[in-house]
C-alpha positions, 0 to 999 in steps of 0.5 A, a space after each residue: 500500500 503506497 498510502 501509509 494512511 491506508 484509509 481511502 487515500 487512493 491505495 488499492 491495497 490498503 487493507 493488505 498485510 503481505 510484505 513481498 516486494 512484488 506486491 509493494 511494487 505493483 501497489 506503488 505502480 498503481 499509485 503512481 499511475 493514478 497520480 500521473 494520470 491526474 497530472 499529465 496529458 501525455 500519451 499512454 506510452 509515456 505514462 507506461 514508461 514513467 510507471 515502469 521507471 517508478 516501478 524499478 526504482 521502488 524495487 530498490 527501496 522497499 522500506 521507503 515505499 511504506 512511508 510514501 504519501 499522496 502528493 499533488 502538483 498543487 500542494 508542494 510536499 516532499 517529492 519522495 512522499 515520505 510521511 512525517 508523523 514523527 514531526 507532529 508528535 515530536 512538537 507535542 512531546 518537546 513542548 510537554 517535556 520541555 516545559 516540564 523540565 523548565 518548571 522542575 529546573 526552576 523549582 530546583 533553583 528556587 529551592 537551592 536559592 532559598 536554602 542558601 539565603 536562609 543560611 546566610 540570613 542566620 549567619 548575619 543575624 548571629 553576627 549582629 547579636 554577638 557584636 552588639 553594634 549600634 550600627 545594626 539598624 544601618 546594616 539592616 537598612 539595605 536589606 529592608 529596602 530590598 525586601 520592599 522592592 521584592 514586595 512591590 514586585 510580588 504585588 504587581 505579579 499578584 495583581 496580574 495573577 488575580 486578573 488572570 484568575 478572574 478572567 478564567 473563573 467566570 466571576 465576571 461577565 467577561 470571564 463567563 463569556 470567555 469560558 463559554 467561548 473556549 468551550 464552544 471553540 473546543 467543540 468546534 475543533 472537535 467537529 473539524 476533527 470529525 470532518 477530517 477523520 474521513 480523509 487519510 491520517 496524513 496528507 499534503 495540504 495547502 494552508 492558504 487553500 484549505 478552509 478547515 485548516 484555516 479555521 482550526 488554526 484560528 481556534 488553536 491560536 485562541 486556545 494558546 492565548 487562553 492557555 497563557 491566561 491559565 498558566 498565569 493564574 495557576 498557583 501550582 505551575 507543576 500541577 497545572 502542566 499535568 492537568 487534563 486540559 493542559 495535556 489536551 492543549 500540548 497534543 493539539 495546538 503545536 501540531 497545527 503550527 507544524 502543519 502550516 510549516 510543512 504544508 501537510 496535515 496529520 490527524 494525530 491526537 486531535 481527538 483529545 479535544 473530546 475531553 473538553 466535554 467533561 466541562 459541559 456541566 460547569 458551563 451549564 452552571 455558569 449559564 444558570 441552566 443547571 440548578 439542582 444537584 440531580 441535574 448537575 450529577 446527570 450531566 457530569 456522568 453523561 459528559 464523562 462517559 461520552 468524552 471517554 468514549 469518543 477519545 478512545 474511539 479516536 485512538 483506535 481510529 489512529 492506530 488501526 488506520 496507521 498500523 504498527 510502526 515496527 511492522 512498517 505500518 503494513 498491518 493497518 486496516 481502513 476503519 472510519 471514525 464512527 466504526 471505531 465508536 461502534 467498536 468501543 461501545 460493543 467492547 464496553 458493553 462486553 457484547 463483542 459481535 466480532 464484525 469489527 475488531 482491532 488488527 494492530 498490536 497497538 490497537 489490541 493492547 489498548 483494548 486490553 486495558 480499555 476493556 477493564 476501565 471501560 467495563 467498570 465505567 459502563 457498569 457503574 455510570 450507565 445504571 446511575 444515569 438511568 436511575 437519575 433519568 428515571 428519578 427525574 420529576 415526571 410532573 416537573 413541567 410548566 402549565 400552559 394556559 389555554 386561551 379562554 379557559 381559566 384555571 385554579 391551583 389546588 395544593 395542600 393535603 393532596 391524597 387519593 381521598 381528598 382529591 377524589 372527594 374534591 373532583 367528585 363535587 367540583 366536576 359533578 355532571 350538574 356543573 356542565 357549564 364549568 370551563 375551569 381547569 384544575 391544576 394540582 401542585 404537590 411536592 410528592 409524586 402521586 401514587 398509582 391510584 391517584 395517577 389513575 384518577 388524574 388520567 381519568 380526568 385528564 381533560 380538566 386536571 393536571 398535576 405538577 410536582 412542586 411546593 407552593 413555598 417555592 416561587 419557582 414552582 408557583 411560576 410553573 403553575 402560572 399562579 399569577 393568572 390563576 382564578 383562585 388557589 384552593 388549599 386543602 387541609 388534612 382533617 385526620 392529622 394528629 396535630 391540627 395546629 401544625 397543619 393549620 400553621 402549614 396552610 397559613 405558611 402556604 397562604 403567606 407564600 402565595 400572597 407574597 408571590 401574588 397579593 391579588 390572588 383569591 385564596 380559599 383555604 381549609 382550617 382545622 382550628 377556629 383560633 388559628 383563623 386569627 393568624 390569617 388576619 395578620 397577612 396584609 394582602 388577606 382580604 375577604 372582600 376580594 374573595 379570600 375565605 377560610 373554611 374552618 372545619 371545627 367551627 362548621 362541624 360543631 356549628 352543624 352539631 349545635 344546630 342539631 341540638 336545636 332542630 334535630 336533623 338540620 345538619 343533614 339537611 344543610 350538608 345535602 344543600 351545598 353538596 352536589 347530589 344526583 337524583 336517584 329515583 325510587 319507585 317503592 313507597 319507602 322513606 328513602 324515596 322521599 329522602 332522596 327527592 330532597 337530597 337532589 335539591 341544592 342551593 342556587 342564586 339568581 337575580 329576581 325579575 323586575 316584576 318583583 320590585 316593590 313587593 315584600 319578601 314574604 309576598 315574593 317568597 309565597 309567589 315563587 313557591 306557589 307559582 314558580 315552584 321555587 323556595 327562596 330563603 334569603 336575598 342579597 340586600 343593597 343599602 343606600 351606599 350600594 353595599 350589599 349583605 345577605 338577609 335570611 327570611 327578612 320580614 314583610 317590611 323589606 321591599 324587593 329592589 331592582 337587581 336583587 339577588 335571591 337564594 333558592 333551594 331547587 333541584 335544577 339551575 334551569 328551574 331557578 331561571 324562572 325567577 328571572 324570566 317571570 313577567 306578571 303580564 305574560 305569566 300571571 295565568 300560567 299554571 305550569 311552571 315549566 312554561 315560564 320562559 323568556 316572554 315576548 315583551 322581554 324580547 321586544 325590549 331587547 330589540 331596542 336595548 344594548 345587550 352584553 354577555 359576559 362569560 364567567 365560569 360558564 355562566 352568563 351575566 345579562 345587562 339589559 338597559 331599557 328606558 333608564 332602568 337596568 335589570 340583571 340576570 346571572 345564572 349562578 348555581 352552586 357551580 356558578 360564582 356570583 362574584 365578578 371581581 373585574 365587573 364594573 357592575 359588581 355588587 361589593 360586600 359591605 365592610 364590617 363597620 358599616 350599618 344597614 339602612 333600610 331604603 324607602 321603597 315607593 311611598 313607604 317611610 324608612 323603618 326606625 326599628 333595629 338599626 343593624 350592624 353589618 357583618 360579612 356572614 349576612 345573617 342580620 336584617 331589619 326587624 320584620 313584623 311577626 304578622 301582617 296584621 300585627 305591627 311589631 314594636 320591640 320596647 327594647 329596641 326603640 330609643 327613649 322607651 321606658 324600658 331603656 330608662 329602667 334598664 340597669 346599665 351596669 349589668 352586662 348580659 351580652 357580649 360586646 357585639 350583642 350576638 351572644 349571651 355573656 356572663 362574667 368569667 367563672 372558675 371551673 370549680 364553680 361549675 363542676 358537679 359531683 354525681 350526687 349533685 347532678 342527680 339532685 339537680 334533676 336536669 331536663 330539656 338540656 344538652 349532654 355533651 359526651 367528650 373523650 379526651 385527655 391532657 395530651 389530646 388536641 383541642 377540638 374547640 368546644 366554644 364553637 359548639 356552645 356559641 350557637 346555643 348561646 346566641 342572643 336571638 334566644 331569650 335567657 330562659 330559652 337557653 338549654 343547659 349544657 352539661 359536659 361529661 368527660 375528663 376534667 383534665 381535658 375540659 380544663 384546657 377548653 375552659 378558658 374559651 367557655 367561662 363566659 357562657 351561662 348555663 354550663 356545667 361539668 360532670 367529671 367522668 367518662 361517657 362510657 359510665 352509665 352511672 354518670 349518664 344517669 346522673 345527668 338524666 340523659 333520658 330527659 335531655 333534648 340532645 346527646 352529643 358524642 365527640 372525641 378528641 382522640 380520633 386522629 391519634 390512631 393509625 387504623 382508620 377503622 378504629 378511629 371512631 371506636 370511642 364514639 361508637 362504643 358510647 353511642 351503643 352504650 347509651 342505646 342499650 340503657 334501660 330506664 324506669 317510669 318513676 319520673 314520667 310525670 316530669 317527662 310529661 311536663 317537658 317539651 319535645 324537640 320543638 322550637 325554643 320558647 314555646 310553653 305548654 301554657 302558650 295560648 292557642 294562637 301561637 304558631 306551635 304547641 310543644 310536641 309532647 315527648 312519649 310519656 316516658 323513655 324506657 330505652 336508650 334507643 329513643 334518646 336523641 343522639 348525634 355522633 361525630 365520626 371521622 371515618 365514613 364507613 364506620 357509620 354502619 356500626 351505629 345502628 344495628 337494625 339498619 341494612 346499610 351496605 358498608 360501601 354505601 356513601 355516607 349521605 345514603 346511610 340511615 344514621 346520616 339521613 336521620 341526623 344521628 351521625 355527622 362526619 367532617 368529610 361532608 364539609 369537603 363540598 364547601 370548597 367547590 361551593 365557595 369557589 363558585 359562589 362565595 355567598 354560599 359560605 356566608 349563608 352557611 356560616 350565618 345559619 350554623 354559627 349563631 352570628 359569628 362576624 368578622 368583628 367578633 373574630 378580630 376580637 377573639 384574635 385579640 383576647 381569645 375570649 368574648 368581651 362583655 358589653 353594656 346593653 345599648 339600642 345598637 347591641 340589642 338590635 343585633 338580637 333581632 335575627 332569624 333562627 332555625 326551629 321546628 314546628 310540631 303539627 301534633 297540636 296548635 294552630 297548624 294541627 288541622 293541617 297535620 292530618 292529611 293537609 298539604 305542605 303548601 297550605 302549611 307553608 303559606 299559612 306560616 308565612 302569612 301569619 307568623 313570617 315563618 319560612 318552612 323549608 323541610 320536614 323531619 318525619 318518622 321513618 315508618 310514617 308511610 306504613 299503614 300499621 303503627 310502628 314503635 320506631 321513633 327514628 326520623 329522617 329529613 325531607 328537604 323542600 317537599 312539593 306543594 301537594 306533599 301530604 303531611 302527617 300529625 307526627 311531622 316536625 317542620 323545619 322553619 326559619 323563625 323571626 325573633 320574638 320580642 314578646 317572649 321574654 318581656 314577662 321574664 326580663 326582670 327575673 331572667 337577667 338577674 340570674 343571667 350567670 346561673 345554671 338552669 335546672 328546668 326545661 319548662 320553656 326551652 323548646 318551642 317559640 310562641 307569640 302570645 298576645 299582650 292581653 294573654 301575657 297580662 292575664 297570666 296568673 300571678 301564681 305562674 310568676 311566683 313559680 318562675 321567681 322560685 325557679 330562678 332563685 334556685 338557678 342562682 343558688 346553683 
C-alpha cells in the first residue's frame, strides 16, 4: 500500500498485510499511475514508461515505499512522499517535556536559592547579636529596602495573577463569556476533527487553500492565548502542566503550527479535544441552566462517559488506520471514525459481535486495558444515569394556559381521598357549564391510584410536582393568572395546629408571590383563623375565605341540638347530589327527592320590585315552584349583605339577588324570566320562559354577555332602568371581581339602612350592624296584621330608662349571651349533685379526651346555643361529661357562657349518664378528641361508637314520667305548654316516658365514613354505601367532617354560599367578633345599648310540631303548601323541610321513633300529625318581656328546668297580662334556685 494512511487515500491495497516486494511494487505502480494520470496529458506510452521507471526504482527501496504519501502538483510536499508523523508528535512531546523540565529546573533553583539565603540570613543575624553594634539598624537598612522592592514586585505579579484568575473563573461577565467561548471553540475543533477523520491520517495540504485548516488554526491560536491566561493564574505551575486540559492543549495546538510549516496535515491526537466535554456541566452552571444537584450529577456522568468514549474511539481510529510502526505500518486496516465508536461501545458493553475488531498490536493492547476501565465505567455510570433519568420529576413541567379557559391551583393535603372527594363535587355532571381547569401542585409524586384518577380526568386536571413555598414552582403553575388557589387541609392529622400553621405558611407564600390572588383555604382550628388576619394582602372582600372545619362541624352539631336533623339537611344543600329515583313507597324515596335539591342564586325579575319578601317568597313557591330563603340586600351606599327570611317590611329592589333551594339551575331561571303580564295565568311552571315583551325590549336595548365560569351575566338597559340576570348555581360564582357592575360586600363597620321603597317611610326599628356572614336584617313584623314594636329596641322607651346599665348580659357585639368569667370549680358537679339537680330539656355533651389530646374547640359548639336571638330562659343547659383534665384546657374559651356545667367522668359510665338524666335531655352529643391519634382508620371512631351503643342499650324506669310529661319535645325554643292557642306551635309532647336508650336523641361525630354502619344495628346499610345514603346520616344521628369537603367547590363558585352557611350554623359569628377573639381569645362583655340589642333581632332555625296548635288541622292529611303559606302569612315563618318518622308511610303503627329529613317537599306533599317542620323563625320580642326582670338577674346561673326551652310562641299582650300571678311566683322560685346553683 503506497498510502501509509491506508484509509481511502487512493491505495488499492490498503487493507493488505503481505510484505513481498512484488506486491509493494505493483501497489506503488498503481499509485503512481493514478497520480500521473491526474497530472499529465501525455500519451499512454509515456505514462507506461514513467510507471515502469517508478516501478524499478521502488524495487530498490522497499522500506521507503511504506512511508510514501499522496502528493499533488498543487500542494508542494516532499517529492519522495515520505510521511512525517514523527514531526507532529515530536512538537507535542518537546513542548510537554520541555516545559516540564523548565518548571522542575526552576523549582530546583528556587529551592537551592532559598536554602542558601536562609543560611546566610542566620549567619548575619548571629553576627549582629554577638557584636552588639549600634550600627545594626544601618546594616539592616539595605536589606529592608530590598525586601520592599521584592514586595512591590510580588504585588504587581499578584495583581496580574488575580486578573488572570478572574478572567478564567467566570466571576465576571467577561470571564463567563470567555469560558463559554473556549468551550464552544473546543467543540468546534472537535467537529473539524470529525470532518477530517474521513480523509487519510496524513496528507499534503495547502494552508492558504484549505478552509478547515484555516479555521482550526484560528481556534488553536485562541486556545494558546487562553492557555497563557491559565498558566498565569495557576498557583501550582507543576500541577497545572499535568492537568487534563493542559495535556489536551500540548497534543493539539503545536501540531497545527507544524502543519502550516510543512504544508501537510496529520490527524494525530486531535481527538483529545473530546475531553473538553467533561466541562459541559460547569458551563451549564455558569449559564444558570443547571440548578439542582440531580441535574448537575446527570450531566457530569453523561459528559464523562461520552468524552471517554469518543477519545478512545479516536485512538483506535489512529492506530488501526496507521498500523504498527515496527511492522512498517503494513498491518493497518481502513476503519472510519464512527466504526471505531461502534467498536468501543460493543467492547464496553462486553457484547463483542466480532464484525469489527482491532488488527494492530497497538490497537489490541489498548483494548486490553480499555476493556477493564471501560467495563467498570459502563457498569457503574450507565445504571446511575438511568436511575437519575428515571428519578427525574415526571410532573416537573410548566402549565400552559389555554386561551379562554381559566384555571385554579389546588395544593395542600393532596391524597387519593381528598382529591377524589374534591373532583367528585367540583366536576359533578350538574356543573356542565364549568370551563375551569384544575391544576394540582404537590411536592410528592402521586401514587398509582391517584395517577389513575388524574388520567381519568385528564381533560380538566393536571398535576405538577412542586411546593407552593417555592416561587419557582408557583411560576410553573402560572399562579399569577390563576382564578383562585384552593388549599386543602388534612382533617385526620394528629396535630391540627401544625397543619393549620402549614396552610397559613402556604397562604403567606402565595400572597407574597401574588397579593391579588383569591385564596380559599381549609382550617382545622377556629383560633388559628386569627393568624390569617395578620397577612396584609388577606382580604375577604376580594374573595379570600377560610373554611374552618371545627367551627362548621360543631356549628352543624349545635344546630342539631336545636332542630334535630338540620345538619343533614344543610350538608345535602351545598353538596352536589344526583337524583336517584325510587319507585317503592319507602322513606328513602322521599329522602332522596330532597337530597337532589341544592342551593342556587339568581337575580329576581323586575316584576318583583316593590313587593315584600314574604309576598315574593309565597309567589315563587306557589307559582314558580321555587323556595327562596334569603336575598342579597343593597343599602343606600350600594353595599350589599345577605338577609335570611327578612320580614314583610323589606321591599324587593331592582337587581336583587335571591337564594333558592331547587333541584335544577334551569328551574331557578324562572325567577328571572317571570313577567306578571305574560305569566300571571300560567299554571305550569315549566312554561315560564323568556316572554315576548322581554324580547321586544331587547330589540331596542344594548345587550352584553359576559362569560364567567360558564355562566352568563345579562345587562339589559331599557328606558333608564337596568335589570340583571346571572345564572349562578352552586357551580356558578356570583362574584365578578373585574365587573364594573359588581355588587361589593359591605365592610364590617358599616350599618344597614333600610331604603324607602315607593311611598313607604324608612323603618326606625333595629338599626343593624353589618357583618360579612349576612345573617342580620331589619326587624320584620311577626304578622301582617300585627305591627311589631320591640320596647327594647326603640330609643327613649321606658324600658331603656329602667334598664340597669351596669349589668352586662351580652357580649360586646350583642350576638351572644355573656356572663362574667367563672372558675371551673364553680361549675363542676359531683354525681350526687347532678342527680339532685334533676336536669331536663338540656344538652349532654359526651367528650373523650385527655391532657395530651388536641383541642377540638368546644366554644364553637356552645356559641350557637348561646346566641342572643334566644331569650335567657330559652337557653338549654349544657352539661359536659368527660375528663376534667381535658375540659380544663377548653375552659378558658367557655367561662363566659351561662348555663354550663361539668360532670367529671367518662361517657362510657352509665352511672354518670344517669346522673345527668340523659333520658330527659333534648340532645346527646358524642365527640372525641382522640380520633386522629390512631393509625387504623377503622378504629378511629371506636370511642364514639362504643358510647353511642352504650347509651342505646340503657334501660330506664317510669318513676319520673310525670316530669317527662311536663317537658317539651324537640320543638322550637320558647314555646310553653301554657302558650295560648294562637301561637304558631304547641310543644310536641315527648312519649310519656323513655324506657330505652334507643329513643334518646343522639348525634355522633365520626371521622371515618364507613364506620357509620356500626351505629345502628337494625339498619341494612351496605358498608360501601356513601355516607349521605346511610340511615344514621339521613336521620341526623351521625355527622362526619368529610361532608364539609363540598364547601370548597361551593365557595369557589359562589362565595355567598359560605356566608349563608356560616350565618345559619354559627349563631352570628362576624368578622368583628373574630378580630376580637384574635385579640383576647375570649368574648368581651358589653353594656346593653339600642345598637347591641338590635343585633338580637335575627332569624333562627326551629321546628314546628303539627301534633297540636294552630297548624294541627293541617297535620292530618293537609298539604305542605297550605302549611307553608299559612306560616308565612301569619307568623313570617319560612318552612323549608320536614323531619318525619321513618315508618310514617306504613299503614300499621310502628314503635320506631327514628326520623329522617325531607328537604323542600312539593306543594301537594301530604303531611302527617307526627311531622316536625323545619322553619326559619323571626325573633320574638314578646317572649321574654314577662321574664326580663327575673331572667337577667340570674343571667350567670345554671338552669335546672326545661319548662320553656323548646318551642317559640307569640302570645298576645292581653294573654301575657292575664297570666296568673301564681305562674310568676313559680318562675321567681325557679330562678332563685338557678342562682343558688
